Each structure stands twice: as structure tokens, then as C-alpha cells.
C-alpha positions as CSV (number, residue, x, y, z in Angstrom):
1,M,1.0,3.9,-6.5
2,D,1.1,0.9,-4.7
3,F,2.4,-1.9,-7.0
4,K,1.1,-4.6,-5.0
5,Q,-2.4,-3.6,-5.9
6,E,-2.2,-2.5,-9.3
7,E,-0.4,-4.0,-12.2
8,L,0.0,-1.3,-14.4
9,K,-1.7,-3.2,-17.6
10,N,-1.1,-1.5,-20.9
11,T,1.8,0.5,-19.6
12,P,4.0,1.8,-22.5
13,K,7.5,0.9,-22.5
14,T,10.0,3.8,-23.1
15,D,13.2,2.0,-23.1
16,D,14.4,4.6,-24.9
17,T,14.3,7.1,-22.0
18,Y,15.6,4.1,-19.4
19,H,19.3,4.2,-18.5
20,L,20.4,2.3,-15.5
21,R,22.5,4.3,-13.2
22,P,26.0,3.6,-13.3
23,L,27.3,0.9,-11.3
24,F,30.4,2.8,-9.7
25,T,27.8,5.4,-8.5
26,M,26.2,2.7,-6.6
27,N,29.4,1.7,-5.3
28,E,30.1,4.8,-4.0
29,M,27.2,4.9,-1.7
30,N,27.5,1.8,-0.1
31,E,31.5,2.3,0.3
32,N,29.8,5.3,2.3
33,K,28.0,2.8,4.3
34,D,30.3,-0.1,4.2
35,K,34.0,0.4,3.3
36,S,34.3,-3.3,2.4
37,A,31.3,-3.4,-0.1
38,V,32.6,-4.1,-3.6
39,I,31.1,-6.1,-6.7
40,I,34.2,-8.3,-7.0
41,K,37.2,-8.9,-4.7
42,F,39.1,-11.5,-3.7
43,P,38.5,-13.3,0.0
44,E,40.4,-11.0,2.5
45,R,42.1,-14.0,3.7
46,L,43.5,-14.9,0.5
47,K,45.0,-11.7,0.2
48,H,47.4,-12.0,3.2
49,A,49.7,-15.2,3.8
50,G,47.5,-17.7,2.0
51,A,44.2,-19.8,2.9
52,E,46.9,-22.6,3.9
53,D,47.5,-20.8,7.3
54,E,43.9,-21.1,8.4
55,K,41.6,-23.7,8.9
56,I,38.7,-23.4,6.7
57,D,36.0,-26.5,7.2
58,T,32.8,-25.3,6.1
59,F,31.5,-22.9,3.7
60,N,29.8,-20.7,6.3
61,E,33.4,-19.7,7.6
62,W,34.2,-18.4,4.3
63,G,31.4,-16.1,4.8
64,D,30.2,-12.9,2.7
65,D,33.9,-12.9,1.4
66,F,33.7,-16.1,-0.4
67,F,30.3,-15.2,-1.6
68,E,31.3,-12.0,-3.0
69,F,34.1,-13.6,-5.0
70,E,32.9,-16.5,-6.3
71,D,29.2,-15.4,-7.5
72,W,30.4,-12.1,-8.9
73,E,32.6,-13.5,-11.1
74,K,29.5,-15.2,-12.7
75,D,27.6,-12.2,-12.6
76,Y,30.6,-10.4,-14.7
77,E,30.3,-13.2,-17.2
78,L,26.8,-12.8,-17.6
79,L,26.8,-9.0,-17.7
80,E,29.7,-9.0,-20.4
81,N,27.4,-11.4,-22.6
82,K,24.2,-9.7,-21.8
83,D,22.7,-12.6,-20.8
84,Y,20.2,-10.6,-18.3
85,R,17.7,-13.9,-18.3
86,A,20.4,-16.0,-16.8
87,L,21.4,-13.0,-14.5
88,V,17.7,-12.8,-13.1
89,H,18.2,-16.9,-12.4
90,I,21.5,-16.5,-10.3
91,R,20.3,-14.1,-8.6
92,K,17.2,-15.3,-7.3
93,E,18.7,-18.1,-6.3
94,R,21.4,-16.1,-4.4
95,V,18.3,-14.0,-2.3
96,K,16.9,-17.7,-1.5
97,N,20.3,-18.8,0.1
98,F,20.7,-15.2,1.7
99,P,17.4,-13.5,2.0
100,D,18.4,-10.8,4.2
101,N,21.6,-9.4,2.4
102,E,21.3,-6.0,1.1
103,F,23.5,-6.4,-1.8
104,A,21.9,-9.8,-3.1
105,Q,18.5,-7.8,-2.9
106,Y,19.8,-5.1,-4.7
107,Y,21.1,-7.0,-7.5
108,L,18.5,-9.2,-8.1
109,A,16.3,-5.9,-8.7
110,E,18.7,-4.7,-10.9
111,A,18.7,-7.6,-12.9
112,Y,15.1,-7.7,-13.3
113,I,15.6,-4.3,-14.7
114,L,18.8,-4.9,-16.9
115,N,16.1,-7.9,-18.1
116,K,13.1,-5.5,-18.9
117,E,11.2,-6.9,-16.2
118,Y,10.0,-3.7,-15.0
119,I,6.9,-4.4,-13.1
120,K,8.1,-7.5,-11.5
121,A,11.2,-5.3,-10.5
122,L,8.7,-2.6,-8.8
123,H,6.7,-5.5,-7.1
124,Y,9.9,-6.7,-5.6
125,L,11.6,-3.3,-5.0
126,W,8.2,-2.4,-3.1
127,D,8.5,-5.2,-0.9
128,V,11.9,-4.2,0.2
129,H,11.5,-0.6,0.2
130,K,8.4,-1.1,2.9
131,D,10.8,-2.9,5.3
132,Q,13.7,-0.5,4.6
133,P,12.2,2.7,3.7
134,E,15.8,4.4,4.2
135,R,17.7,2.3,1.4
136,I,19.2,4.7,-1.1
137,D,20.1,2.4,-3.2
138,I,16.5,0.7,-3.4
139,Q,15.0,4.0,-3.8
140,Y,17.1,4.8,-6.6
141,L,16.4,1.6,-8.4
142,I,12.4,2.2,-8.0
143,I,12.8,5.6,-10.0
144,D,15.1,3.8,-12.7
145,A,12.1,1.4,-13.1
146,L,9.2,3.7,-13.0
147,Y,11.2,6.1,-15.6
148,A,11.7,2.7,-17.9
149,I,8.2,2.2,-18.2
150,G,7.2,6.0,-18.7
151,K,6.1,7.0,-15.1
152,S,7.8,9.3,-12.4
153,E,8.9,9.4,-9.0
154,N,5.5,10.8,-8.1
155,D,3.8,7.5,-9.4
156,F,4.7,5.4,-6.5
157,H,3.5,5.0,-3.2
158,W,6.7,5.8,-1.1
159,V,7.3,5.1,2.6
160,K,10.0,7.6,2.1
161,K,10.7,9.3,-1.0
162,P,13.8,10.3,-2.3
163,R,15.2,13.6,-3.7
164,V,15.3,14.0,-7.7
165,I,17.9,16.4,-8.9
166,K,16.7,17.6,-12.3
167,L,19.1,20.0,-14.5
168,T,17.1,23.0,-13.8
169,H,18.5,26.7,-13.5
170,D,18.5,26.5,-9.8
171,F,21.0,23.4,-9.9
172,I,23.1,25.3,-12.5
173,N,23.0,28.2,-9.8
174,S,24.2,25.3,-7.1
175,C,27.3,24.3,-9.6
176,Y,28.2,28.2,-9.8
177,D,28.2,28.4,-6.2
178,F,30.0,25.5,-5.5
179,L,32.6,26.5,-8.2
180,K,32.8,30.0,-7.2
181,N,35.4,29.7,-4.4
182,K,37.6,27.2,-5.8
183,R,41.2,28.2,-7.1
184,K,41.5,25.4,-9.6
185,P,38.9,24.2,-12.4
186,R,37.3,21.0,-11.2
187,S,36.2,18.0,-13.9
188,V,32.9,17.4,-14.9
189,D,33.2,14.3,-13.1
190,E,34.1,15.9,-9.5
191,L,31.2,18.7,-10.2
192,Y,28.5,15.8,-10.8
193,A,30.0,13.2,-7.9
194,H,29.7,16.6,-5.7
195,F,25.7,16.2,-5.8
196,I,25.3,12.4,-6.0
197,Y,24.6,12.2,-2.2
198,D,21.8,15.1,-2.6
199,G,19.5,12.8,-4.2
200,Y,19.1,10.9,-7.4
201,I,20.5,13.0,-10.5
202,H,18.1,12.7,-13.3
203,F,20.5,13.5,-16.2
204,S,24.1,12.5,-17.5
205,R,27.6,14.1,-17.0
206,E,27.1,14.9,-20.9
207,E,23.6,17.1,-20.5
208,L,25.4,18.7,-17.7
209,L,28.6,19.7,-19.3
210,K,26.2,20.8,-22.6
211,N,24.0,23.0,-19.9
212,L,27.4,24.5,-18.2
213,I,28.6,25.6,-21.9
214,Q,25.2,27.2,-22.6
215,D,25.1,29.4,-19.4
216,G,27.6,31.7,-20.3
217,R,29.1,32.2,-16.6
218,F,31.9,29.2,-17.0
219,N,35.2,28.9,-18.4
220,I,35.1,25.4,-19.9
221,E,38.4,24.1,-20.7
222,N,38.3,21.2,-23.6
223,P,34.5,21.4,-24.0
224,D,34.3,19.0,-26.7
225,D,36.1,16.0,-24.5
226,L,33.9,15.1,-21.6
227,F,36.9,13.1,-19.8
228,F,39.2,15.9,-19.9
229,A,36.5,19.1,-19.5
230,F,37.3,21.3,-16.7
231,V,35.0,24.1,-15.3
232,S,35.6,27.0,-13.4
233,V,33.6,30.4,-12.7
234,K,34.6,33.3,-15.1
235,N,36.0,36.3,-13.1
236,K,33.6,39.1,-13.1
237,S,34.4,42.1,-15.3
238,K,35.5,45.2,-13.4
């Protein structure tokens, strides 16, 4: 479905099925591409001897470091206050000033989704996706917006379609294969993170833990505490 041609009128919104992917997950993917990519950080130059050691005459000389630190402080405050309408506004201004900045593009689309402007997000994401179809972060936001309006990954005209990982028996088998040769138990977070680069994970850590417990092939330490739950494969009886 090309969202430039169809507005999806009368599409029901199913907010209860929508959950934005954790920001740290997206940061992990960004760091894989660019080790300097963070949401909030102090300008690199200020981490060393100090700004007085360098002459910084213009805004452009600060470059992206200044852009990241100063602007993301505002983002943090608006996110804390859940003022998503204002968040959309400042991120639109950022895209106007930095139209080719990948982070500015990503975070504007994220703001649309947080503000429940899902169709607007899909229109914007389509423009980015058709020009940069390999971008995983954009692919995943498209899926987020689709799920938010009760659609699936099959309801979009992809240039490059991402893989969606669902909590199936085959996936639990993949968990088993990953763990069977490990001497030490692995946390649920570590197990979950192992598959992050394989595709869009369409389930939570809590759901993964529940299915591992129900499967019967795994030893689960501290099964009632997601943070401290560790998983290993049961030894086969002789």
C-alpha cells in the first residue's frame, strides 16, 4: 500500500496494540553504524581541555555535537512531560534546518507516532524509505505505525521489506540452539538482544520469558523477576 495514494480513511486505531520500540534498541542499531551516535551527549570538544582552548566563531563550527546536546535536552524535557505535540514542532524545525540528517528524520517520525499521528508518520516515512530503503531504523518505525492502526507489515508498499520476528515455535527453537552449547546461563535481555539484528522483534521480553517457561526445555533461574531471570538448556536425561 502506497501511503502517498491512500489516506486509510476510517482505519480504526488500536492504541493498545501499539508499543514504541525501546529507544535503547534503536540506539544499539545506530551505534553499530556510527559509534558516535547517542541521544544526549556533551560536545566532544568540551569533554577535554575546555572550549576556551579553541576558537569557535560560528554555529557551524560546533557542527552536530552542538546540535545533539542542546536540542536533545529539550527533547528530554518534552518526553518527560509527554508533551508530544510540542515535540513534533521542535523536531519539524530541526528537519527544516538539517533536512539530510538521519537522526533528525528518525526522531521526527518517532514524534509523530508518539503524538498518535500515525498516517502522517507513514506519509513522512514513505518519503524517507523510498530514497533510503536500506535504513533499518526507518523500516522499524513504519512497522510501529502500521501496528498502531491495526495493520501489518504486509499493508505497505515496501522498497525493501524488513524481516519481522514473531514468537513462534521456530523462534523458541532458535533460542534453544543458541543456548545449548553455552556453559553459563544467559539473561533474558541477552537472549533477546542476540536476535535484534535479525529483524523487527514483534514481542516483549516478558512474553519471551513466559514462553521459555512454558516450553519445558529450559532451566529458568528467578522466573518471577524479568531483570534477574537467567536461562539455560536442561540436560538431557541419560
